[in-house]
VEXGU-596479 format. One line per 4 residues: their letters; for each residue y, z, x of N, C-alpha, C, O, CB. Coordinates in steps of 0.1 Angstrom, whole numbers, plus 5000, padded with zeros to 4 digits. Each point is the difference from the previous one (the first is absolute). Glycine has a CB too. Layout:
<padrens>
a> Y,Z,X,Y,Z,X,Y,Z,X,Y,Z,X,Y,Z,X | ...
</padrens>
This chain:
<padrens>
xxxx> 4988,4995,5005,5013,5003,4996,5011,5004,5007,5002,5010,5005,4986,4994,4981 | 5020,4983,5014,5016,5000,5005,5010,5015,4996,5000,5009,4993,4998,4961,5004 | 5008,5025,5010,5010,5012,5000,5008,4994,4985,5001,5008,4991,5002,4999,5041 | 5001,4983,4966,5007,4991,4988,4991,5003,4990,5004,5006,4990,5007,4974,5023
xxxx> 4978,5016,4989,4988,5006,4987,4998,5010,4991,4998,5001,4988,4995,4992,5025 | 5011,5018,5004,5000,5013,4994,5012,5009,4991,5001,5011,4994,4983,4987,5025 | 5024,4992,4984,5015,5008,4998,5004,4988,4988,5011,5002,4995,4998,5011,5035 | 4984,4974,4966,4997,5000,4990,4990,5002,4987,5002,4996,4988,5011,4998,5028
xxxx> 4979,5012,4988,4997,5013,4994,5001,5014,4996,4994,5006,4992,5002,4982,5015 | 5014,5015,5001,5006,5015,5004,5014,4995,4985,5007,5010,4995,4986,4997,5044 | 5010,4981,4956,5008,4999,4995,5001,4995,4985,5007,5001,4990,4997,5000,5033 | 4982,4994,4981,4994,4998,4980,4995,5013,4998,5000,5003,4988,4990,4972,5010
xxxx> 5007,5033,5009,4995,5010,4987,5009,5015,5007,4996,5012,5001,4972,4976,4992 | 5042,5008,5009,5005,5014,5005,5018,5001,4991,5009,4993,5003,4975,5004,5028 | 5015,5011,4962,5014,4999,4987,5008,5003,5015,5011,4993,5001,4983,5019,4967 | 5004,4994,5042,5014,5004,5012,4999,4985,5004,5010,4994,4999,4989,5035,5013
xxxx> 4991,4964,4992,5001,4986,5010,5009,4989,4988,5008,4992,5004,4962,5012,5013 | 5026,4999,4968,5008,4992,4992,5015,5000,5000,5008,4991,4999,4974,5010,4990 | 5018,5012,5013,5017,5001,5002,5009,5000,5005,5012,4998,4998,4985,5007,4995 | 4994,4996,5021,5010,5000,5011,5000,4987,5007,5011,4997,5004,4986,5026,4998
xxxx> 4992,4967,5002,4994,4995,5010,5003,4982,4991,5006,4991,5006,4974,5036,5006 | 5014,4972,4972,5004,4991,5001,4997,4985,5002,4994,4998,5010,5012,5021,4992 | 4995,4971,4992,4997,4991,5009,5012,4993,4996,5008,5003,4992,4966,4997,5012 | 5022,4985,5009,5007,4988,4997,5004,4984,4991,4993,4990,5001,5001,5026,5015
xxxx> 5014,4983,4980,4999,4991,4986,5001,4987,5012,5001,5000,5012,5013,5015,4959 | 4986,4976,5020,5002,4987,5007,5013,5000,5008,5000,5002,5012,4986,4985,4969 | 5022,5012,5013,5015,5004,5009,5002,5009,5002,5010,5004,4994,4998,4984,5001 | 4987,5021,5014,4995,5010,5012,5009,5014,4994,5004,5010,5006,4992,4970,5019
xxxx> 5004,5018,4962,5009,5014,4997,4985,5006,4997,4990,4995,4997,5038,5000,4990 | 4976,5022,5016,4990,5011,4993,4997,5007,4986,5005,5010,4995,4999,4992,5024 | 4986,4987,4975,4995,5008,4985,4996,5010,5002,4997,5002,5011,4998,4984,4979 | 5003,5025,5001,4998,5015,5001,4988,4993,4990,5000,4989,4995,5025,5032,5010
xxxx> 4965,4991,4995,4989,5000,4988,4996,5014,4995,4992,5008,5004,4998,4972,5007 | 5018,5021,4979,4997,5009,4995,4987,5004,4987,4998,4993,4990,5027,5005,5021 | 4967,5013,4992,4988,5004,4992,5003,4996,4985,5012,5000,4996,4982,5022,5021 | 4997,4975,4975,5004,5000,4986,5001,5016,4996,4993,5008,5006,4994,4967,4988
xxxx> 5026,5029,4995,5003,5014,4994,5006,5003,5013,5006,5011,4999,4975,4997,4984 | 5020,4986,5028,5021,5007,5008,5009,5002,4994,5005,5011,5000,4995,4978,5016 | 5007,5001,4976,5014,5000,4996,4997,5012,4991,5006,5011,5000,5003,4962,5001 | 4980,5023,4991,5001,5017,4994,5000,5008,5001,5009,5006,4994,4988,4991,5000
xxxx> 4992,5010,5015,5002,5016,5008,5015,4997,5009,5005,5010,5005,4962,4997,5001 | 5039,4985,4997,5011,5000,5004,5011,5008,4986,5006,5011,4999,4985,4964,5020 | 5008,5018,4976,5011,5004,4989,4995,5011,4990,5008,5005,4993,5000,4972,5008 | 4978,5025,4999,4998,5016,4990,5006,5011,5014,5007,5009,4997,4964,4985,4982
xxxx> 5026,5005,5035,5002,5009,5010,5021,5005,4994,5005,5010,4996,4969,4976,5030 | 5030,5002,4976,5012,4999,4999,5005,5009,4990,5007,5010,5001,4991,4968,5009 | 4997,5017,4980,5000,5005,4984,5001,5023,5005,5009,5009,5000,4966,4961,4984 | 5013,5028,5019,5000,5018,5004,5008,5000,5008,5009,5007,4995,4971,5001,5003
xxxx> 5023,4989,5011,5012,5006,5009,5013,5003,4994,5007,5010,4999,4984,4977,5017 | 5011,5003,4980,5012,5005,4984,4998,5005,4992,5009,5004,4994,4998,4984,5005 | 4978,5015,4995,5001,5009,4989,5003,5015,5008,5008,5009,4995,4974,4975,4987 | 5010,5018,5031,5002,5006,5008,5015,5010,5002,5004,5012,4999,4978,4970,5006
xxxx> 5023,5003,4997,5020,5005,5010,5005,5008,4987,5005,5011,5000,5007,4961,5018 | 4985,5020,4972,5006,5007,4983,4993,5009,4997,5006,5002,4989,5001,4980,4999 | 4984,5028,5012,4998,5015,4999,5003,5004,5011,5011,5006,4996,4973,4996,4990 | 5015,4999,5028,5006,5003,5010,5016,5005,4997,5002,5012,5000,4981,4971,5010
xxxx> 5027,5007,4986,5015,5004,5000,4998,5007,4982,5007,5010,4996,5007,4966,5024 | 4978,5018,4973,5001,5010,4992,5001,5012,4998,5009,5007,4995,4985,4980,5002 | 4990,5016,5009,4997,5015,5001,5015,5007,5008,5005,5011,4997,4964,4985,5007 | 5033,4995,5006,5008,5010,5009,5015,4998,4993,5007,5006,5009,4977,4992,5017
xxxx> 5022,4998,4968,5012,5004,4987,4994,5010,4994,5006,5011,4999,5004,4967,4995 | 4975,5018,4999,5003,5014,4988,4998,5013,5006,5005,5010,4995,4985,4978,4985 | 5000,5014,5037,5002,5012,4999,5014,5004,5008,5005,5011,4997,4969,4992,5000 | 5031,4991,5010,5015,5001,5001,5010,5002,4984,5012,5004,5002,4982,4980,5021
xxxx> 5004,5015,4970,5006,5006,4986,4994,5012,4994,5005,5007,4991,5001,4972,5004 | 4979,5024,5011,4996,5009,4994,5000,5011,5010,4995,5011,4997,4993,4975,4986 | 5018,5011,5029,5003,5013,5008,5015,5004,4992,5002,5011,4996,4985,4982,5031 | 5022,4999,4973,5012,5001,4993,4999,5004,4983,5010,5003,4994,4998,4978,5026
xxxx> 4986,5019,4977,4998,5011,4985,5000,5010,5002,5006,5008,4993,4983,4982,4997 | 5000,5014,5023,4995,5013,5008,5011,5008,4998,5002,5010,4995,4983,4981,5023 | 5025,4996,4993,5012,5008,5003,5008,5002,4990,5001,5012,4997,4999,4979,5022 | 5003,5006,4978,5009,5005,4982,4989,5009,4992,5005,5007,4992,5010,4966,5002
xxxx> 4973,5027,5008,4993,5014,4990,5004,5014,5004,5003,5009,4993,4976,4978,5004 | 5020,5013,5023,5005,5014,5005,5012,4996,5001,5006,5003,5011,4976,5007,5003 | 5025,4985,4978,5019,5001,5000,5008,4994,5015,5009,5004,5008,4988,5023,4975 | 4997,4964,5016,5006,4991,5006,5017,4992,4995,5000,4998,4988,4970,5000,5016
xxxx> 5037,4999,4999,5012,4995,4999,5003,4986,5000,5006,4995,4991,4997,5024,5018 | 4992,4976,5002,4999,4985,5007,5000,4988,4985,4990,4996,4994,4991,5014,5033 | 5028,4987,4970,4997,4982,4992,4993,5008,4980,4993,4995,4992,4992,4981,5043 | 5022,5039,4966,4994,5001,4990,5008,4998,4988,4995,5001,4989,4990,5011,5023
xxxx> 5029,4986,4991,5014,4997,4992,4998,4989,4995,5007,4996,4991,5007,5015,5022 | 4977,4981,4993,5001,4986,4991,4982,4994,4999,4997,4988,5001,5033,5003,5010 | 4962,5018,4988,4988,4998,4995,4996,4997,4985,4992,4993,4994,5006,5021,5025 | 5015,4997,4976,4990,4998,4981,5016,4997,4997,5010,5005,5005,4963,5017,4985
xxxx> 5025,4967,4997,5013,4993,4992,5003,5015,4993,4993,5009,4997,5001,4959,4997 | 5020,5028,5005,5007,5005,4991,5008,4991,4996,5003,4989,5004,4993,5030,5003 | 5012,4992,4978,5003,4987,4989,5012,5014,4994,4997,5010,4994,4973,4968,4997 | 5044,5017,5014,5014,5011,5000,4999,5010,5008,5003,5012,4998,5003,4985,4982
xxxx> 4988,4999,5028,5008,5012,5014,4983,5011,4999,4999,5010,5006,5042,4993,4988 | 4949,4993,4998,4994,5007,4996,4981,4992,5005,4994,4989,4999,5031,5020,4981 | 4970,5006,5024,4984,4993,5005,4992,4998,4988,4998,5009,4993,5001,5004,5029 | 4993,4974,4975,4993,4996,4989,4987,5008,4998,4993,4999,4990,5019,4980,5013
xxxx> 4986,5028,5009,4986,5009,5003,5003,5008,5010,5008,4994,5007,4976,4989,4989 | 5012,5030,5010,5000,5013,5002,4988,5004,5010,5002,5011,5005,5009,4991,4972 | 4977,4990,5029,4990,4999,5001,4999,5018,5016,5006,5001,5010,4992,4961,4977 | 4995,5045,5009,4993,5007,5003,4991,4997,5014,4997,4989,5003,5007,5016,4974
xxxx> 4994,5007,5030,4995,4997,5018,4984,4997,4991,4992,4995,5008,5025,5027,5017 | 4979,4979,4964,4986,5000,4999,4995,4986,4992,4989,4996,5001,5010,5031,4999 | 5014,4964,4990,5002,4988,4998,5000,4994,5015,4991,4992,5003,5021,5011,4974 | 4999,5001,5033,4999,4988,5009,4989,5007,5011,5000,4991,5009,5028,4996,4987
xxxx> 4967,5020,5006,4986,4999,5008,4987,4996,4992,4988,5001,5003,5021,5017,5011 | 4997,4976,4974,4985,4995,4989,5003,4985,5007,4993,4995,5009,5005,5021,4960 | 5013,4978,5025,5004,4988,5005,5001,4996,5020,4998,4988,5004,5015,5016,4969 | 4989,5008,5036,4992,4999,5013,4987,4994,5001,4997,4989,5006,5014,5030,4999
xxxx> 4982,4992,4987,4986,5000,4996,4997,4981,4992,4989,4996,5005,5013,5037,4992 | 5001,4963,4999,4999,4986,4988,4999,4989,5013,4992,4991,5002,5028,5015,4971 | 4993,4999,5038,5002,4989,5007,4987,4999,5009,4995,4988,5001,5032,5014,4997 | 4967,5008,5008,4994,5001,5008,4989,4993,4994,4996,4989,5002,5015,5029,5008
xxxx> 4984,4992,4982,4987,4991,4991,5004,4979,5002,4992,4994,5007,5004,5034,4967 | 5011,4968,5021,5003,4986,5000,5000,4994,5012,4997,4989,5001,5014,5015,4983 | 4992,5006,5027,5003,4993,5009,4981,5002,5007,4997,4992,5009,5038,5011,4993 | 4959,5004,4995,4989,4998,5001,4988,4994,4994,4989,4997,5005,5021,5015,5003
xxxx> 4997,4986,4975,4990,4987,4995,5003,4989,5006,4991,4992,4996,5007,5014,4985 | 5014,4987,5031,5008,4989,5000,4986,5002,5016,4993,4990,5001,5042,5008,4981 | 4964,5011,5025,4992,5000,5013,4984,4997,4994,4993,4991,5002,5026,5028,5013 | 4980,4993,4977,4988,4993,4998,4988,4986,4993,4989,4994,5002,5023,5028,5002
xxxx> 5002,4977,4986,4998,4978,5001,5003,4994,5006,5000,4988,4996,5002,5009,4991 | 5002,5004,5024,4996,4987,5017,4991,5013,5006,5005,5004,5011,5024,4977,5000 | 4964,5024,4988,4982,5002,5007,5007,5011,5014,4991,5003,5008,4992,4965,4987 | 5032,5038,5008,5004,5007,5006,4985,5010,4999,4998,5003,5012,5030,4991,4984
xxxx> 4965,5010,4998,4993,5011,5003,4991,4993,4987,5002,4990,4993,5015,5036,5021 | 4967,4987,4986,4990,4996,4988,5004,5002,4987,4997,5012,4997,4988,4993,5017 | 5020,4990,4976,4999,5005,4987,4986,5001,4990,5001,5004,4989,5023,4988,5014 | 4959,5002,5005,4996,4998,4994,4993,4996,4985,5000,4989,4995,5009,5018,5025
xxxx> 4985,5006,4974,5002,4988,4986,5012,5003,4989,5002,4997,4988,4970,5001,5012 | 5038,5010,5010,5012,4998,4991,5007,4990,5004,5012,5004,5001,4990,5018,4993 | 4998,4963,5010,5004,4992,5002,5010,4993,4989,5012,4995,5001,4968,5007,5014 | 5012,4999,4976,5004,4992,4986,5012,5012,4996,5009,4994,4994,4964,4992,4996
xxxx> 5028,5023,5011,5009,5013,4996,5012,4999,5012,5011,5003,4996,4967,5016,4993 | 5021,4977,5024,5006,4994,5006,5012,4994,5000,5011,5003,5003,4971,4999,4998 | 5009,4984,4992,5014,4989,4994,5002,5002,4983,5009,4993,4995,4984,4983,5025 | 5003,5029,4975,5003,4999,4987,5016,5011,5003,5011,4996,4996,4959,4999,4990
xxxx> 5027,5017,5022,5013,5010,5009,5012,4994,5002,5012,5004,4998,4972,5006,5014 | 5009,4974,4998,5007,4994,5010,5012,4990,4992,5012,5000,5003,4965,5002,5015 | 5019,4991,4971,5006,4997,4990,5009,5008,4992,5012,4996,4998,4972,4991,5003 | 5009,5029,4992,5010,5005,4992,5010,5005,5009,5011,5004,4996,4973,5001,4985
xxxx> 5014,4994,5029,5013,5004,5013,5012,4989,5003,5012,5002,5001,4967,5011,5012 | 5016,4979,4989,5010,4978,4993,5003,5006,4989,5011,5007,4999,4973,4965,5006 | 5009,5028,4986,5008,4998,4986,5011,5015,5000,5012,4997,4997,4963,4987,4988 | 5024,5027,5016,5008,5014,5004,5017,4997,5008,5011,5005,4998,4961,5006,5007
xxxx> 5022,4978,5006,5011,4994,5006,5007,4994,4991,5011,5004,4997,4979,4994,5024 | 5006,4990,4971,5003,4990,4997,5010,5006,4988,5012,4997,4997,4967,4987,5014 | 5012,5026,4982,5012,5009,4995,5009,5002,4997,5008,4998,4992,4987,5005,5012 | 5001,5008,5012,5016,5008,5003,5011,4990,5003,5010,5003,4995,4979,5018,5017
xxxx> 5010,4961,4998,5004,4992,4998,5010,5000,4983,5012,5004,4997,4967,4989,5024 | 5014,5003,4973,5010,4997,4991,5007,5014,4997,5012,5002,5001,4973,4978,4990 | 5008,5029,5005,5007,5016,4996,4998,5001,4989,4989,5000,4995,5028,5001,5018 | 4993,4999,4978,5000,5008,4984,5013,4996,4992,5004,5003,4989,4984,5021,5019
xxxx> 5017,4969,4999,5011,4986,4991,5011,5011,5001,5010,4996,4994,4975,4986,4985 | 5017,5030,5025,5010,5008,4999,5009,5002,5010,5012,4996,5002,4976,5012,4985 | 4997,5005,5023,5012,5003,5013,4995,4998,5012,5006,5005,5010,5005,5013,4979 | 4977,4975,5014,4995,4999,5009,4991,4988,5000,4992,4998,4991,5012,5025,5011
xxxx> 4997,4966,5011,4988,4985,5002,5015,4991,4994,5012,5002,4998,4951,5006,4991 | 5026,4976,5013,5015,4992,5002,5004,4994,4984,5004,4989,4998,4991,5001,5031 | 5002,5021,4960,5007,4991,4987,5011,5016,5003,5012,4998,4999,4964,4982,4975 | 5021,5031,5030,5008,5007,4996,5012,4998,4996,5007,4996,5009,4980,5013,5002
xxxx> 5017,4991,4980,5016,5005,4991,5013,5008,5007,5011,4996,5003,4972,5008,4979 | 5011,5006,5020,5009,5017,5008,5001,4993,5017,4993,4999,5010,4990,5030,4972 | 5028,4968,5012,5011,4993,5019,5007,5008,5005,4998,5011,4995,5008,4969,4999 | 5002,5020,5014,5010,5009,5008,5000,5012,5003,5009,5008,5004,5002,4980,4988
xxxx> 4969,5016,5007,5002,5015,5007,4992,4998,5015,4995,4989,5004,5004,5027,4971 | 5000,4998,5034,4997,4993,5014,4981,5003,4995,4994,4999,5011,5033,5009,5012 | 4967,4993,4969,4985,4998,5001,5001,4987,4999,4997,4993,5010,4991,5027,4981 | 5015,4972,4995,5003,4983,4996,5002,4992,5014,4995,4989,5003,5021,5018,4973
xxxx> 4990,5000,5031,5006,4993,5008,4988,4998,5015,4998,4989,5006,5029,5021,4981 | 4969,5001,5014,4987,4999,5008,4992,4995,4993,4997,4992,5009,5004,5024,5002 | 4991,4979,4979,4992,4997,4990,4998,4988,5000,4990,4994,5003,5016,5021,4986 | 5009,4979,5006,5002,4985,5002,4998,4994,5023,4997,4989,5004,5026,5015,4964
xxxx> 4980,5006,5038,5001,4995,5013,4988,5004,5007,4997,4995,5011,5027,5006,4988 | 4967,5011,4994,4983,5003,5009,4990,5002,4993,4989,4996,5004,5019,5013,5011 | 4994,4999,4974,4991,5003,4995,4994,4993,4992,4988,5000,5001,5020,5016,5003 | 4998,4976,4986,4993,4991,4993,4997,4983,5010,4998,4990,4992,5014,5025,4983
xxxx> 4987,4984,5032,5001,4987,5012,4981,5008,5008,4988,4997,5001,5053,4997,5007 | 4969,5018,4996,4986,5007,5010,4987,5001,4983,4990,4993,5003,5030,5030,5025 | 4979,4982,4961,4988,5000,4992,4995,4996,4999,4989,5003,4996,5014,5001,4998 | 5005,4977,5010,4996,4984,4996,4991,5001,5008,4989,5002,4998,5030,4985,4996
xxxx> 4990,5008,5020,4994,4999,5012,4985,5006,5001,4990,4994,5003,5035,5005,5006 | 4976,5021,4986,4980,5004,5004,4997,4994,4984,4989,5005,4996,5007,5026,5022 | 5008,4963,4974,4990,4995,4991,4994,4989,5002,4990,4997,4994,5020,5013,4994 | 4998,4981,5023,4992,4989,5002,4990,4999,5009,4990,4993,5001,5026,4999,4992
xxxx> 4992,5023,5021,4982,5003,5010,4995,5004,4989,4995,4990,4994,5007,5020,5032 | 4997,5001,4966,4989,5004,4994,4991,4990,4998,4989,5000,5003,5023,5016,4989 | 4996,4972,5000,4993,4991,4992,4992,4992,5012,4989,4995,4998,5029,5005,4978 | 4987,4999,5033,4997,4989,5011,4983,5011,5003,4989,4995,5000,5045,4993,5013
xxxx> 4971,5025,4991,4988,5009,5000,4991,4997,4993,4990,4995,5004,5021,5020,5001 | 4990,4985,4984,4994,5001,4991,4988,4989,4992,4990,5001,4993,5031,5013,5009 | 4988,4974,5005,4990,4986,4997,4987,4997,5005,4992,4993,4994,5026,4999,5005 | 4979,5014,5012,4991,4998,5006,4987,5000,4993,4999,5007,4990,5014,5000,5026
xx> 4979,4987,4987,4984,5001,4995,4991,5005,5011,4988,4997,4997,5014,4982,4988 | 4998,5028,5025,4991,4997,5008,4990,5018,5000,4990,5001,5007,5028,4974,5008
</padrens>
């Protein structure tokens, strides 16, 4: 067996050989021979990486928001003046430490659901619940983006308050981004 025939045997039987070496076409250009299913495999891997990146960004934002809620529950004041909608200078709700900690817990639960959906840890026989929970998280953030049509969300009617300013520029767009990230992470079927 000559070196060229051994080389061509290697290139015909090896995926790496097909991808790296290729062969020469009549005009001298190198033509790469991809194995069947190679394109589908690369697209599948790219989609998995996009889902994983979406889940990691989503989880990082939710962990930060959960820590901020715990900070507020412990009496912290930074950012709390613009975190609750106001009408006529009065807060529409006055959540106590327990309610604020419940929100922090729910934010962490949402992060765990999304991370489980992209298989950052084994979900075992609960994978269907993680899928359903991930879509529910997506819907919750979409609903928060739309709002209650009065004090918060993109269709709010109360304007001119510090909360309305930040809701228009940060809170509602962030909720929409989180809904998109959750939807991307939840959309996988693996």
